N, C-alpha and C positions, 0 to 999 in steps of 0.2 A: 339277099345271104352273100357276107363280108366272106374273099378267100384269100388266104397269104400263103403264099409260098415263100420258105425256105430257100435261099440259093446259097449252097455253102463252097467252101476254096479248099485248096489242100490243107491253107496254111492257117491252123485252126489249133486250141489247146484245148488239153481234155484235164478237169479236171471235179473234185465234190462239185453237187450242189446243194449243200449244206449253208453255208453261209448265206447263197442267194435267196434260200428260203428262210433266213434267220429274219424272224419278225425287230428282233428286238435294232439291228444295225439300219441306218440310212444307206440310202442309194449311194448314195456318194462316198460310206465306208465298204461297202461290197463291191462296187466299180474300184477302188482302190488296192480291194486286196486282189480282183479279180487279173487286175491290169502286173499284180505285182507276183502271182501264180503263175502266169501267162511269161513272164520275161526269161531270157534263158540264163542256165546259171552262171554263165562267165558275166552276165552281167554288172558291170560296176553301180552297187547301188549310193544313191543320196540324195540328198533332197532337193538339192537343186536339179539332180538327174529326174528326179519324179517329176518335178516341175516342167520338165521341158518337155516329155511326153505324154502331159495332162494340160485341158483347155486353164484349169483349178490354178490359185496363186497360192504363194509358198504359205501361207495362214491357212487357204482349206488343207493343201495337204497335210498340215500338223497335228490338225483339227480332227481328221478321218483318222490319222496315226493314233491319237490320244481315245479314238472310241473303239477302233480296233484292240485296245493295248485294254481297254475298261472291259470289253467282252470277250478277251481272251484269245481272241485271235493273234495278239502283240504280246510276247511272255517275254518280260526283263530280267534277265540276270547279273550279279553282280559279282563280279572276279575280282579278288585282292592281287596284290602287285606282287610280283613272282619274275624271275627271270626270263622267261619266256616270253611276259606281255611288256619287259622293258621296264619294270618298278614300278607302275602306275594302277591306279584303281582304272577298271575296264568296264564297260554296261553291254552284254551281248543280247543281241532281240534278235526270236525265234518269230518266224512267221508261221501260221498252222492253215489248214484248211479247214481244220474243227476248231472250236472251242480248247484249250489247255484248261483242264480242271483244276490243275497244281500250280499255281501262283507261287512266284519264290517270294520269299520276305522280303528280300531287297525293292521289290515292286514299290511299295511305299514310299522308301528310302529316295526313290529314283524320281519321283512324282513333280519336287520341286527344280527337275533339273530343267525340262521341257528340253523339246526336240530338235531344236535348231543346229546341232551339231550332229546330226542324225548322220553315218555313211554302215556300210553292209560289209561283212563278209559272206559270199558265196558258199558253199557248204553241198557236197553228193544228195545230201538227204530232203533237208527244207534251208529254202535262206535267211541267211544269220544276219540281222544288222549290228553293226557295233560302233559305239560310243565311244569317238577319239576325241577325251578329255585331255592329253598331253595335247593335241593338234590348239583346241580350244584356247588354253592357256598359254602355248605359242603366241598365237595369233594376237589375244589381248595384250600380254605383256608390252609388244611388238609396236600395237597402236600407242599404247599409252605411254612407252618410250619414247617413239618419233610426234606425238602432241606436248610432253613434258621439251623437248629438245626444242621445239617453236617455238612455247610459250617463252624457254628461256633466251632464245634469238631474240625475238621481238621484244622482250625487256632492255635486253642487252643495247639493241638498237635505240630503243626509246631513249636508253640513258645518256648515247652518244648523239642524239639529234636533238637533245635540250642545250648540250654544248656546243652544239654547231650553229655558226653565228648568221649563217641565211638559209631560212628554214622555207625552202619552196624545193618541189618536186618528191615530197617524201616518199611514195609510191614506189616511183623508179628508183629512191636512195636506199631504199628497204630489199631490193631486190639485188639491187647491185653488194650488200652487203651483205645477204645468204651466201652470193656468189662466192664472195670473198673468203667468208669465214669453212665454207665447203671447201675451198682450196686449200684449206691452212692458215690464213691470215689470223691472227690472235686480234681480239676484242684492243689489246690493251696498245697493238700497236697502232687502230686506229684510232684512239684516242691521243696518243702523244702524236699522231699524226695532226688531228685536230687542235691539239692545245699549241703545237708547232704554228700550225697556219695562224689561229691566233693571236700566238706573238708576234709575227710577220704585219698582219693585218694592225695591230697598234702601234708597232715599231717606225712602219713606212706610211702610218697611218691613211690605208687606201681607203678611197671612198665609197659608201654602202653599193651604190650601184655597179661599181668594178668587184665585190666580192661576191665568188662564183657561188652559185645556187650550189643545194645541199645535192642534188640530181647529179650534178655536171662534176662535184668532187669528188663523189664515189663511186659514178662512173669510171672518171677519167683513175682509180686508183691513186689519189691526191696523198694519199697518205707517205705515196715513197718519195715525195718533191723533198726536194730537199728549199726549205727556207732558212739556210744560214746569212752571216750576215756577206758573203761576200756578192751579193745580189747588188747589195748599196755599193754605186761607184759605176758599177756598168753602164750607168744610164744618167744624165742629169737630171736633176729635181724634177723641170718640165716633164720629161720624158716617161718618169715612173708614172706616170698617169692611164699614158698609150697603154702602158705595157699590161697593168692587172689591171 
């Protein structure tokens, strides 16, 4: 005969057995609900926070939350824009020890939103999860703006690279170009510098092997160099090849 002894400690949670005996719920959903009910009211809820204290990954946590929502343990309420919520649509998530019979009409409307940006506000009676749509939109706009800026920078550099006479060291040249743009140098300034360098090469008949590689020219910020006529005359014709 097997003997099972349960060794209890002082750190325990008192909760209803209802969800533990609900055959509609998977063990995963029961476990996640138990974890959420055991957390203190001051705990800052989020998807990332729940994942950090569970073995399961983000997808597993999200699917368990969806299961709890479908069976009434997680109720979604839609709040329309007001001065109190910053003038934006907000979704409030209520967690229950027993299924909530009255599901809000907005539940189906929110189903397409997903749970990826779920966050929670804790209240004295039960835990409330609040979906912050404003933060999600802000992050998305920031990412889109950064991607757009990178694409623009790459396109501008490609046009300059096509213009530059010695196309060697493109990767290093691109890095130097982006540093310059970030520091406030305009694309037009760099383009004029390249055009001035090309005019100098043609005027002085600089041999190809003495033309600066693209990486060298961009890293040296050579758009600031003076390619004027006064350079000619400082050296004898046979010395120019050695200088440049």
